[in-house]
Every structure is written in structure tokens, then in C-alpha cells.
N, C-alpha and C positions, 0 to 999 in steps of 0.2 A: 212951297212947304208947309203952307197954313195947313192945307189937309191933311198931312203927315201928323202935322201937333194935334190937331183934332181928332184925330183916331189913335194916338199913343195916349190919350187922354179918355175917351171911351173907354179903350182898352184897359186901361189902369181900373176905372170905374166899374168895370164888370167884374172884372178879379176881385176886386175889395167886396162887390156885394156879394159876388160867391160864397166869400168867406164868411163873412157874417150871417149868409144864411143857414149856414152849416155848421159853424163854430160850437153853437149851442147844442147841437145834438151829437158831438163825439162823446159823451157820456154813455151812447148807447149801444157802442159798440162791444159784443160780449166775448166772453173767452169761456167757450163750453167745451175746451180741452183739444178742439179740433181744429186744423190751419187748414182753411180753404186758400189755393194756389190760384189768384186770379187770371184770367186769359190774358194773353199778351198780344193778341193778334184782332184785328177788326177789320171789316170790310163794311164803307156806310155810303148811301146815296142820300142824295135830294136835291133842293133847287136852290138856285140864286138870284134874287134880283140883282142885277149886275147895270151900272152907270157907266160907260165909257164914252168918255167925252175929249173931243179935241183941244188940245192946249196950246198949240203955236199962232202964228198969226193967220187970220183969217182972210185977210185981203192977199198975203203973197201967196196962201192956197188957192185963191179965186184967180190970182191973177196967172198963176201956171195951169191952170184948169185941171187941177186934180181932186178927186172925190173927197169929201167927207164922211169920216166911216162912223161918226160918232153914233149911238143908240143907248138906249135904255129900257131894256127888256129881261125878262127873266130866262136863265141859261139851267142845264141841269148838271150838275156834280156827282162826281165818285170817286171815293178815297180807300187805299188799302194801307193799313197802318200796322207796323211791328216795332218793339223797341229800337229806336236808332236810324228808322227807315221809313219813309212814306212815300207811295205815289199816288198821284193825283193826276185828274181831267177833269175837263168842262167842255159842253156843247151846246149850240146853239144855232137856229137856221129862222130865217123869214125876220129878222131883226130889223130895227130902224124904221122911222117915220115911212116908209116907203114898202118894209119888208121883203127888202133885197140885200142884206148880210148876212153873212153867217159867220161864226166865232167858235173856235177852237183854242183848247188849251191843255197842256200835259207838262208834267215835270217831275221831277224826284227830289226830296229832302234828308239830306242827312243830318244827324243832329246828335249830341251830347250834352252832357254838361257837369257841375260843381254844384254838389249837394251841399247846403249850407247849414242845412236842419232836416234831419231823416227821423221820423218817427213810423209808428203804426197807422196813427190815425191824421198825421201831418205833415207835410215835407214842403220845405223851399229848397229853389233851384235857381241858378245862373245858368239856360242852357243857351249851348251855341251850336249854330246851324249854320249849312251851306245848303245851295238851291240852284240848281238848274232847269230852266223852265223855256217851252217854247210857246210864242201867242201868235195866233192869225185871225186875222177879221178881213173877210174877201166881200164881193160883190156877185151879184147874178145879171150885171149890167153889162160883162164882155171888158171890164177895166183891165187894163194892161198888169200883168202880175206885179211888174215893179213898182206898181203905184198902192198896192194895197199890203197892208199893213202885216209883216211877216217876221217876228221878233225874236232873236234867243239870247237869253240872258242867262247870267253866275251871278251869285249872291252870297255874301256871307253877313252874319250877324250875330249879337248875343241880346237875350232880353232878361225877363222875369217867368220863373215858373212856381206854380202852386198846386199842391195835391192835397185831398182831402178824405176820409174815410169814414163818413158818419154813421157807417152799419156795417156790419161784418160781409153784405154781399152790394155795398153799396162804395162806390169810388168818383170823385169829382176831380176835374182837373182844371186848370186854365195857365194859360201863358201867352205871352205876348213878346215878340220878336221884331225890332226894326232891323232893317237888312240895307245894303248897299252894295252896288254892283255895275258890271258893267253888261249893255244890250249892244246887239249888232244886228243889222238888215240882212236878212238870208239872200236878198239880191244884189244889192250892191256892197254889202260887205263894210260900208260904215256904221258908226256905233255913237254911242254917248252914255251916260249917268241914269243908271235906273237906281228909284227907290223903291221900298216895298216894308210893309209893315203889317204881321200877321196874328191876330189875336184868337187863339183855339181854345174850346170849352167843350169839354166833356162830362156826360152824365154816364155811367156804367151800374147797371144791375147784373153784376156775377152768377154764373151758374144755375141758371135760371131752369136751363134743360140739360142736366147733367154739368158736363164743362162749357155747355153755350150760354152765352149772356145776350142783352140788348145794348145796345150802344145809341144814345142821342148826341148829338153835336148843333153848337152855334159858334160859326166862324166869321172874321169880319176882317176883309183883305184890302188896304191902299196900296195904289201904284202908280209912281211918276215915271213916265218913260220922256227922259230930255236926251235927245237925239240930235246928231248934228245935221240931219236932214228936217227941215220943218214940218214937213207931212206926214212925219212921224212920232211927233210929240204929244203924246197922249196921256190923261189921268183916267184912273178906273177905281172905281167902291164897289164892292161887294159884300154881301152879306148872306151866307149860306145856312142854310137848316137841313138838317141829315138826319136819318136813323139807320141803323144796320146792327151787326150782330158779332159778336165778340168770341173767341175761340181759342 
């Protein structure tokens, strides 16, 4: 749990930093008689330095002759986002010290929230989220599929969300959502508890090319897989840097 506590603190710090950075600029939002409708959809791509590390008993893993699937490398990320729905995926190959590991991740987020304060230039929300996700780490060494990491998860959580509009065509959002759920092995059907904290930060420049704009994102994601099977106990921490378009 210490890694979750540290990530929660980082998420809160980033959100507060973004708030301080844009708060002083809110007076610049103009009112020229026109109402620009901000784009509601975005597609983004980027890279993520990802640390995926074994968190179970190494002695037990060695005694059972099972592979350690840990790696610390950069993977690729892709996200499609509309209000209330996000589709995401990640991919990497030739990972690990021996460059024999492959990573695949895909999932869906459904979210809503309660607006505690909602104005044109600033909003504060309690977001709710449900997520389903599949993650696999495989090897090129002919390892039996039952020994590879193939986990399906479903999670729920609630957190804090902030929204700023420092200028007419500029929007900033920041949110942090801790989640808890259940993860199950695709091979054995056995499972355990899964923890996840996600901090999503977005900077939007709206209506640059007609109704199309630009989006920049920095995400932090930490996960803990606490499986009933020792060989599938892993922790992961990633920080994504993405760019994309809004429409």
C-alpha cells in the first residue's frame, strides 16, 4: 500500500499545482458576445515509461521454476475520450533485460460525477468511475501460457476532479481517482484484489482549426495485483505523455 499512498500524494500535488498556475489567469476569459462550444471528443497517442515489477515471494517463484516477468521500459499508449466514456490501450515488445517480454493492455472506463461547484471558469467535482481492463505480459521463450501474466479486472472508485478555463479557447482538467476491484487469471480462473490510482491531467486548446483543437495529456497510473497465486502478484507504475486532437 505505500506506493498507493505516495501516488495519491503526487496526484493531489499536481492538481493543486495546476490550480495555482491557472488561477491568476482566470480574469482573461473574455466575453465578446460569442459562445464557443468546446469539443467533446478527443483521440490521443503517446508514450509511457512503465515499471512492472514482481511483488510476490521470489523464493517461491524460483522453487516453482516460474518466470519473473518484471520490466522497466517505454510502451505506447492510445486513448479515445468522450464525456462519460474512455477507451484505452497500450502495447510494447522486446521488453525486459533480455528483451523477450511483450506487453498488451486494453480497457474501458465509464464515469460520471457530482458537481460541487460549477462556473464558466472553474468547476469542482466528485467523479465516480467503473473500469474493466485486460493486461497481459508474455514471453518469447516458449513459456507455457498458464505461467504468463494474463489478468482481467473490474474496478470501481471515486475521487476529486478540477476544471479550469483560463481563456476562452483554453481548458485545463485534473482528476485523481483511487479504485478497488477484483482481478482474475484468464487461465486458472483464480483471482484476488486489485488496487489502482489514476491521475489524469489535460490541457486543451479549442477551436484552432474550425471545430478541431489540440489536446495534451499527462497521466500517472499505479496498480497493485494481489492475486491468490504468488506468480501473478505484480505492482506497476507508469507516467504517460500524450498529444492528440479534439473534435
